[in-house]
N, C-alpha and C positions, 0 to 999 in steps of 0.2 A: 715428515710425519704423516703425510697423506699415504705414502707407500707403506709405512709401518702399520698404519690402521687398516689399510687394505689387506695386508698379510694377516692381520689379526682376524678380520672378517672372514677371510678364506681359510682360516685355521692352519696357516703355514707357520707354526710356532717355532719350529727348529730354525727356519730362516730369520724369524723375528728375534729370537734370542741371540743368534749369531751376529746380526746387524747391530743390536743394542750393545752387546759386549765389545764390539769393534770400535764404538765411539770413544774418543780419547777423553772428552770432557762432556759426558752425557747430560743433557738438559733434564729438568724434572719430568717433562713429558716422556722422554726416552726412558727414564728410570721406571716410570709407571708401566710402560709397555714391556720392559724387561721383566718386571714382577708378574705381569699378566702371562708372558710366555712361560716363565718358570712354573707358575701355578698350574697352567694347562698341561704342562709336561710332567706334572706330578712331583716336582721338586719344591715342596711347600716351604721347607726351611730356607732355601735360597730366596724365595719370594718374600718371606718375612724379613730376611736380612736387607733386601733391597728397600723395602718399605721403611725399615728402621733408619737406614741411611738417608732416605728422602725426608723423613720426619725431622731428623737432626738438621738437615740443610734448609728445609722449608717448614718451620714449626707452625706457621699459619696456613692452613689448607686453603683459606679464601684467597690467598695470594696466587694460587694456581689459576690458570685460565679455565673456562667452562669445559672445553673439550678434555683437558687433562683430568678434571674432577670427575667427569663422566667415565673416563677410563679407570680412574682410581676406584670408583664405585663398583665397576665390573670386577676388579681384583678382590675387593671385599666380599662380593657375592661368591666368587670362586672359593674364598677362604672360609666361607660359612658365616661371615659376620653380616647378617642381614640388616640389623639395626643401623650399623655404620653406613652401609651402602644406601639405604633408603633415606637416611638423614642427609647425606651428601647430595643426593639427587633432588630431594624435595627443596633444599635450599637453593640449588643451582637453577631449578625450574623457575624461580621468581625472577631470575636475571635473563633466562633464555627459554621462555615458554614455548617457542616454536622449534626447539632442538629435537630433531627426529630420533636420534640415537638415545638421547637422554630419556625421552618418553618411553622408548622401547625397554630400556633397562629399568626404569621405574615400574613399568608393567610387569617385568620379570619379578621384581620384589613383591608386588601384590599377588602374582601367581603363586609364589612360594608360600604366601600366607593364606592361600586358598580363597582370596578375594577375587573371584573370577569376573564379576561384573566390572570392577574398576580396572582389572588387567585388560579385559576386552576393550573397554573405552580408551585406555591409553594406547594399546596396540593399534586401534583404528585411527587414532590421531596421528601416530607415528607413520603409519602406512600412507595416509593422505599427504603427508609432507615429503616422504622419501621412501619408495619401495625398497624392501630388503627381504631376502629369502627367509631368514630366520623369523622375521615378523609375520610373513605370510604363513609359515608353518605353525607358529604358535596360535595365530588366530584361527586357522583351520581346525586345529585340535580343540580349541575352546568351543567353536561352533558345533563340531561333531559331538563333543561331550554334552552340550546343551540340547542336542537333538534338532538343531536348526539346519535341516538338510538343504533347504533352498539357499540359504546364505552360504553354506559350505560350497554348494555347486557353483554359485556365481563367483565367489572368491577364488576357488580353484581355477576357474577359467582365467581370471586375472593373473594368478600366479604362473600358470602355464605360459601366458603371453609374455610376461616379464622375463621368465626364465629362458624362453626361447632366444631373447636378445642378449641375455647375460651369460649363458652357459659357456660360450666359447672363450670368455675372458677368465675362466677359472681353471685351476689345475685339474687334471683328469680325475684324480682320486676324490678330491673334495666335491667336484661337480657330480660325480657318481653318487655321493651321499645325498645331495639335495634331490637329484633325480629319483632316487629310491624313496626318499621321504614323500615326495609328491605322489609317486605311484602308490605308496602305502595309504595316503589320504584318499586317493581315488578308489582304492579297493575297499577301504572302510566305508566310504560313501555308498558304493554299490551294495555292500552287505547290509548297511543300515536301511537301505531302501528295499531290502529283500530281493535284490536283483542279482542272483548268483550267476545267471546266464551271461549278463553283461560283464561281470568280473572275469569269467572264463574267456569270453571273447576278447576282452582287452588284453589279458595275459597272452593269448595266442598271437595277437597283433604285435606285441612287444618282442616276442621270441626271436624273430629273424633280425631285429634291430639291435639286440643287446648281446654282449658277451655272455657265455653260458653262466658264469658266476653271478653276474648282475641279474640275469633273468631268473636263475634258480633262487636268488635271494628274494625276489618278488614273490615267487611261488611259495617259498618258505614262510614269508610273512602272511600270505593269504591263508595257507594251511593252518597257521597258528591262530589267525582270526576266526577261522571256521571252527577249530577245536574249542576255542573259548566260548563259542556260541552253542556248543554241544553237537556240532555237525562233524563228528569224527569220521564217519564213513566218507563224506564228501571231501574232507581234508586228505584222507588216505588216497582217495581216487585221484585227486589233484597231484599229489606227490608221486604216485605210481606213473602217471602220464609224463611227468617231468623226468622221471628215471628212465622211461622208455626212450625219450629223446637224448638224454645224457646218462647212459648206463653206468658210467664211472664217476658220477659226481658225488663226492664224499658227503657234503652237507645234506643233500637230499636223501642219501642212503641212511645217514644217521637219524634224521628227523623221522623218516618212515619207521625206522627201528624203534625209536622212542614212542611213536604213536601206537605201534603194535604192542609194545610193552605196557603202555597205559591201559590198553584194552585187554591185558592179560594173555596176549599171544606171544609167549616167550620164545617158542621154537622159531616162529617167524622172525621175531626181532633179532635173535642170534644169527639166523641165516643172513639177514640183511647186513649185520655188522661184519660178518665174515666177508661178505661181498665188498664192503667198504674197505676192509683191510687189504684185499687184493688190489682194489683201485688205488689205494694209497701207495702200495709198492710200485705199481705201474707208473704213477706220477712221481716216484722218487721222493715221496713226502713221508715224514714220521707217522707211524701208525700206533704209537705207544698209547695215546688217549683212547683210541678205538679198542685196543686189546684190553685196557683196564675196564672199559665199560662192558665188554663182553665177559670178562672175568666176574664183574659184579652181578651180571645177570645169571651166570652159571652157578655161582657159589651156593645159593640156598638149596639147589637140587642136584648138582653134579660137581662136588668139590674137587674130584680128580681132574676133570676138564678145566675147572677154574685155575687150579694150580699149574697146569700145563700152559695156560694162556698167560698167567702172571710171569712164569719163567721166560716165555717168549718176549714179553714186554721188557723184562729186565735185560735179556740178551741184546735186544735192539737198543735199549737205553745205553748200555755200556759201549756201544759202537758209535754213538752220536758225537759229533764234534761241535763244541760250543762255538757259537758265532757263525758257523757254516750251515750245519743241519738244523739248528734251533738256537734260540737265545739261551744264554746261561741260566737266567732266572727261570725260564720255562723248564729246562732240564732239571733244575733243583726241585721244582714243583712235582714233576713226574717221578722223581726219585722218592719223594715223600709219599706220593700216591701209590707207588708200587709196594712200599712197606705196609700201607694200610690194606691194600688188596691181599697181600700175602697173609696178614694177620686175620682177615676175615675168613680166608680159606683154612688157616690153622684152627681157628675157633670152630668152624664147621666140622673139622675132622677131630674135634675134642682134644687138640693139642693146646691146652689152655695156657700153660706157662710160656710156650713159644709165641702164642698169639699176643699175650700181654706184653712180652718183650718187644715184639714188632711194633705194636701200637705206641709204646712209650718211646721207642727210638724215633718214630715219625714225629711225635710231639716234641722231642728235644730239638728236632730240626725246625719245626713250625708249630709253636705252642698254641696257636689259635686255629689249627686246621680242623674244620668242622667234622669231616668224615672220620678223622682219628679220634676226636673227642667222643663222638657218638658211638663209634665201634667199640672203644674201650669201655664206655658206659654200659653198652649192651652186654659185653663180656662180664663186667662186674655184676650186673643183674643176674646173669646166668649162674655165676658162682655164689650168689646169695649175699654179696656185699652191697646191700641196698643203699647205705649212706654214701658210699663212694660213687655208686652209679648216679644217684640223685645229684650229687655235687657236680659230676661231669655234665649231666644233662642241663643243669642250671647254667654252666658255662656255655653250652650250645645255645640255650635260650637267650642269653645275653647277646650273642652274635647274630642269631637268627631265631626270633621268638616262635614262629610257626613250626620250624623244624624241631626246636627244643621241646615244645609241648608234645609234639608227636612222638619224640624219642623217649619221653618219660614213661611210656607204657609200651611193652612188647608182650603180646598175648602168650607167646610160648615161653617166656622167661619170667613170668610174674612170681613174686614170692608168695609163700603160702600163709604168712601170718596176716591176720586181719588188720592190724594197725597200719602196716605198710600199704595194704590195699586201700584203706581209707585215706591215707596221705596222698596216694596217687589219684584217687577219685577227686580230692580237693583240687589237685593240679589240673585235672581234666575239666573242672568247672570254672576255670579262669577264662574270662572273655578273650576272644581273639578275632581275627578277620573272619573266621567261620561263624561267629555268633557268640551267644552267652556261654555255650558249652562246646567241648570238642567231641563231635559224634564218634570219630574213630576210636579214641582211647576209651570212651564210655562203653562202646560195644565190646572192646577187648576185655574190659573189666567184667562185663556181663558174663563172658565165657569163664573168666577166672572164678567168679562166684558160683557158677554152675558146677565147676569142678569141685567146689567145696560143698556141693549138695544144697546150697542156699538158693533154691529155685525162685522163690518170690523176689529176692533181691536181684537175682540175675535178670528176671523178666522186666522188673521195673527199670533197670539200667538200659536194657535193650530197647524198651519202649521209649524211654526218654531220648536215647541216642537217635533212634529212627525218626522220632518226631522232629528233632533238630535237622536231620538230613532232609526230611520231606519239605521243609520250608524252602529249601534251595533246589528242589527237583521240579521238573516240568512234566513228569509222567502223567498221562491222561488215559485211565483205563477204558473210558468210552471210545476214545480214538483207536486204542489197540483192538478193541472188540470189533469196531467197524472195519478196521484194516484186515482182520482175520476173515470177516464175512466177504470182503472183496476178493481175498485170496481164493476162498472156496468157490466164489462165483466165476472168477477168471479161469481157474484150472478145473475145467469140467471134462467129462468124458468126450464131448464133441471136439474139444481142442485137440486131443490126441488122435481121435479117429480121423480128423481132417488132415493130419500131418504124419502119415505113416513113414517110417524110415528116418524121422528127424532125430538128430543126436548122434553121438559117438558110441560105438559098441564096447569101448574099453571097460574092463573091470578093475582097472588100477585104483580108482577112488573107492574108498569105503567111508561111509558117513555114520558116525555114532552121535546120536542126538537124543534130546529129551529135555524135560524141565531142568533148569539149573539145580544142582544138589540132588539129582535123582540117582547118581551113581555112574555117570558117563565117564568120569576119569578112571574109576576102578575098571570098568569094562575095557576102556582103551589100554590101560596098563597090562591087563591080562593078554589081550590080543597082540600088543606090541612085543611080548615075549617070544613070539613066533619068529623063526628065522626068515620067513618070507614076507613079514608084515612090518611096516614102519609106522610108528605113531608120531604124527607131526604136530599133535596138539590142536589147539583151537586156531583155525585158520580163517582169514577174512576173505576167502576166495569168492564164495557165493554172495555175501554182501557187496563185494567189489563189483561183481557182475551187475547186480541190481543198481548200484550207483552209476555204472556206465550206461545202462538203459535209461535211467532218469536223465542223464546228461544229454543223450541223443534226443529225447523228447523235448527237452528245453531248447536245444539248438534248432529243432525243426518247428518249434512254436505250436506243437500239436495240442497243447493243453491237457495232455494225458500224463499219468504217472504209473509207476509200477503198483499193483500187478495188472492194471487195465491193459497195458501195452504189450503183454506177452503174445497176443495174437498176431503181432507184426514181426515176430521172429522168423526169418526165412532160413532155408537150408544153409545158405552161404554164411549168414550171420552166426548161426548156431555152430557151424563148423569152425569158424574163427575163434569163437569164445571157448569152445571145448578144447581146441588145440592149445590155446594159451594156458588154460588151466592144467592140462596134462603136462605141459612142459614145466610149469612151476612145481607140480607135485613130484615129477621125476627128479627135479633138482634137489629135493629134500633127501632122496634115497635112490640113486640111479639103479641099484641092483635089486630093489624091492619089487615084489610081485604085486603088492597092495600097499597103499598109503592111506592112513586114517586121517580124516578131518573130523575133529571132535568138538565142533562148535555146537553147544546145546540148542541154541535158538534156531538152528537149521530145521527144526521141526516145522517152522513156518514156511520153509523153502523147498519142501520135498517135491512139490509140483515142478518147480524150475529145475531141480536136480534131475528129475526123470525126463524132462525135455532135453537136457544136455547130455545125460548119460543114462539111457534107458536100462542098462544092465548093471548099473552101480549097486553095490550092496549097501543097504540101509538098516541099521540096528537102532531100534527105538527102546530106550531104557525107561522102565516104569518103576515107581516106588510108592509106598503109602503116602498119599498127598499131605497128611498131617505132619509126617516127618520132613517132607520136602519144605513145607511152610515154615516150620520152626528152624530148620537149618538155614533157610534163606534169611529169616528174620534176625538171626544171630551173626550174619556175615556182612562185612562192609566191603562192597565191590569197588574195584578200580573203575568199572564202567557204570557207576551209579547214575551218571548224567546221560548215559546212553540207554542200551536195551535192558539194563538191570534196575531201572528206577522202580519197578513194581515191587522189589524185595523189601521195601521199607515200610510197608503197611500190610497187615494181615488181610484186610479186605481186598486190597489190590492183588495180593498173592492168590487169594481164593478165585478172583475173576480170571487171573492168568491161568490157573489150573483148569478152570472150566473151558476157557478158550482152547487150551492145549488139547484137552480131551476131545472136543468137538472137531478140531482140525485133524487129529490122528484118526478119528472115526471116518472122516471124509477121505483121507489118504488110503486107509485100509479098504474102503469100498471102491476107490478109484483104481487101486493097484493090489487086488486081492492076492495074498500069498507071496507078495514080493518084498514086504517089509517084515523083518524079524523083531518080535517083541521079547524083551528080556526083563525080568523082574529082579530088582536089586535084592530083595529078600531071598529069592531063590539062589542068587549067586553067593550070598553069605551062607546059606544053609548047605549048598552043595556046589562048590566052585568048579569041581572037575566036570560034573555033568553039564553045567551051563557053558563051560569053556568048550567042551566037545561040540555042543549044539551050535555055538557061534562059529567055530572053525569049519564045521560041516557046511554051514550056510554060506560062508565066504568061499569055500571050495579048496581048502588046504588040509593036509594030513595032520593028525594029532602029534603034538610035541609036548612032553610032560613039563618042560621048563616054563611053560606059560603060567604055571601055578606059582612060580617063584617071583612074581611080579614085584614084591616089596624089595627085592635085591636088584631089580633092573636098573642099569646105569643109563638113564636118559633124562633129559630135562623135563620137569613138570612144573608148571606155574599156574595153578588155579586155586580156588578157595579150598580144594580138597587135597592139596599137595601133601600135608602132613599125614593124612589118613592112608594114602596109598604107599607111603614109605614104611608101613608096618604090615604084618600079616592081617588077613581079614578078621575083623572083630564084629561082635554082635551087639555091642553096647549102643550103637546108633539106631538100632531097631526100636520102634515104639518110644523114641525119645519124647514124642509129643505128649505122652501120658503125664510127664512131670509138669506140663503146662496146660492140662485139660481145662482148667477154669478160665483160661484166657482166650480160648479158641472160638468164642462166639462169633466175632466178625468174620473169621475164616470160614466157618461152617455155613453162615448165612450167605456169604457171597459165592461160595462154591456151589451151593445147592439152589441158588436163585435161578429163575428162568432166564435163559440167554436170549436177549433181545437186541436187535440192531435196526438201523434205518433201512427201509427197503432199497435195494440197489436197482434203480431204474435208469441210471445215466451211463452204464457201462456198454460201450459199443463193441460189436464183434465184426471185424473186417472180413470181407469175403475171401481174401487171400493175403498172405504176408508180403511185405516188400514192395508195395505199390509205389511208394515214393522213390525208392532206389531204382526200380525198373523204369519208372517214368523219366528220371534224370538220365539214365543210360540211353534211353531212346531219344531224348532231346539232344544229347551230345552227338548222336548219330544223325541228327537232322531229320528224324522221323517224327515230325511235329504232331501229326494227327494221332498216331499211336500213343505218343507221350501224353497228349491232352486227355485221351481216353483213360489212361491210368490215373492221372491226377483227378479227373472228374469222378472216377470211381471212389477215390479216397475222400473227396469233398462230399459225395453223397452221404457218407457215413459220418464224416467229421467236417462240417461246413466251415468251421473257424480255423482249420489247419493252416497255419501261416505259410509254411513252405509250399504246400500244394496250391494255395491261392496265388502265391508269388509266381510260381512256375507257369500256371495257366495265364496269368497276366503277361508274363514274358512272351509266351507263345502268341497271345493276341497281338502284342506289339509287333512281333516279327511278321504276323500275317496282315498287318496294316490296320488292325482295329484298336487304334491308339487310346481313345477315351475309356473303353471297357478295360483294356489292359492296364492302364495307369490306375484306374479305380481299384482293381484287384491287388496291384502291387502296393498301393497305399494301405489297403486293408492289412496286408501281411506285415508291412513295416510298422504300422501302429501297434501290432502285437509284439514285434521284435525290434524295437527302435535302435538297439545297439548294433544291428547287423549293417556294417558299413558297405559291404558288397552290394546288398540289396539297395541301399540308399544311392550308391553310385549308379546302378542300373536304372533306378527310377528317375534320377536326374537326366540321364541320357534320353529316356523316353519322353520326359517333359520337354526337352530341347527339340526332339524330333517333332513333337506336336506343336511347337511354337508357343508353349504355355510358360512364359517367363515368370509370371506371378506364382504359379504352382511350384516351379523349380526353385524360386527364391525361398518359398516357405520351407521346402525340405532341405535347404542349405542351412537354415537356422538351427540352433540347439533345440532338441526335442522338448516340447512343453511338458511340464511336470505331470499333468494328468495322463498324457500319452505314455510317458516313461513308466508310470505306475501301472498302466494297463498292460 
């Protein structure tokens, strides 16, 4: 029984079931363990049969020994019978109050009832009696959830020490699970402390010690945690670095693709999925799931491509061997998913009868398949069969409430009768995890009412939806204004005059930018019709560069952030950044002479673009600010928790418009004649004249097919996707006039005086690369010259951790131990997570014979230092 229970603890349920089945006359305790194994392996009916046989043989549960009753309670917990489990454990506790496993399982009962205080108390009792990894993990999660970071840190140290002595006695797979869970807690702790640099450093330390799958799983978990906190750029930067180390890692490719998709960068996401498919083929792994995801991304905008990818998935699927290439159940799931993907493509191509047949065939195979139910419901909505659609969406809601509520409204397929709109509005007002109303569906309904010319009703719904979204947003217009002021301050004429010849002279990149909803998608579509120009969509290249600069400053402990740190960009660094960017742009279209990055908010990054690519073409799209405002106010953005948070309040939109105007004025003064301004209204009025003007500016010859942009077969996934799939229309001009009476907050904030805090703390370094050049000199043993570089840096940035540490290291090597150690300590207090610095400091303390000081730095970092 000790061995069986050890197998259960180590989750070796196949072994457990095999051993229990092999018993000729199983004892009640062995029967309970068999039921536990069956339940864990998903064979619920077998578990019930075993329990029924046990009940017939031993009708009085109290006749079982305490250990068996504790195991029986665990089976009840697995079967979802919480009351029976808690009753068994509570009664047994009177007989064995010091039973560690009993207390842990009773804690699990309280945890399921959300009684966290009692669960914590019981887990703590259990841990004091007998350490177990599952108990450590549950306690750590409770402490983190409660925000008790100090207790989390101390308990994590205990768990690490216990696991170090326990790990080798566990099977490799199960040991890996616990190791990853502890790593996840550590990362959660760092992030809860706001210590992203420590999390990054810890991940770097783990990388050489772990298999690539295990390390990439840690990176994946960290990226997810960052995204959940709204730090999508940092999450993307982390995944990109992981992909740099392991270019063919499927999971990292997929997650990066999903993150790009979440931020509306479909072209980038599809490119990453294609890369993952190639990697899967190299690894001789099935790529069906990847192809299906790629087809799903392509379907709304490029049905022909989607159909081709679905066929490729089907061809691959037909060649898979059950049990060898994939499990039979997995193959059946993929077969159903292929039918759904094909149906979506057929619906997009208006082959409605074939689409319905494909959906129904998938549902015959899997009646509760969410994607099939939702897809068929959307098809019925499009065909005007509202009752059938609602019934299908209700089935979706029963299986997945959040998805069901979202599916009940689709802006492009809403019925025109008022009764149905009102019924859908009632559904959108049902409470869910998002709050008392569903902001997305309400905003979609607002557009539907606008199409019916019911503008008062439309605005009321949009206003209500955006108010609900604002409650969940962290957008700060004052912070954005201050950020823009720092950009203008950092990117001055002096910066460029002092750095002649900086950057790459390539004209490959073309940047189309402007306020969101100003017409950037339309401009890109026109240009992408040219044979020598590729439209790559909204890319995250420039934000990725900024994330990399931020990471470098964190590692160096400079205390600086972007844009302050741009004065430290040396020729070598800029050369490396621009080369990486050019390679990625060329990968999108190797034969293209120009590749467009159409990220609207790059209007904030023109200064950095001109540092990297002085000759890059930049097209700034302008539009009536009132139309921009209304269009934004009626759009629900995927990136609402990122850079698009301003769009949910007319006052915020007005301030963003004013910030945009002031920034563009700054760039035009800084780079006169180098940025082409295009007015959306002019494009609508005379597309050919404006197209010629833009192509002349880029430097390519006129091609008349650029005016056929609505027929262009290329993926587009922005809020404007439906507009650019039809010829130019003028109805969007002066849309604001329908909402004139509601524009007060917009007008006031747009016209208000632009004020920001004086920028007195931004330092300008005398030359870039002082830290890098100092380190290079130090490695060449040219200590005096290295010290001079570091002292130059410290003259301007006295708290720069890396510079302080290097000067301290030089002092130690020169024999000035007390002064050197003091500087090294100063640096380490700023970057306590840097283990290399800690190691060098300990050596210096040993050289100085200062054992007390050395012992202090061997101890865990005090909380106040960690926060510093």
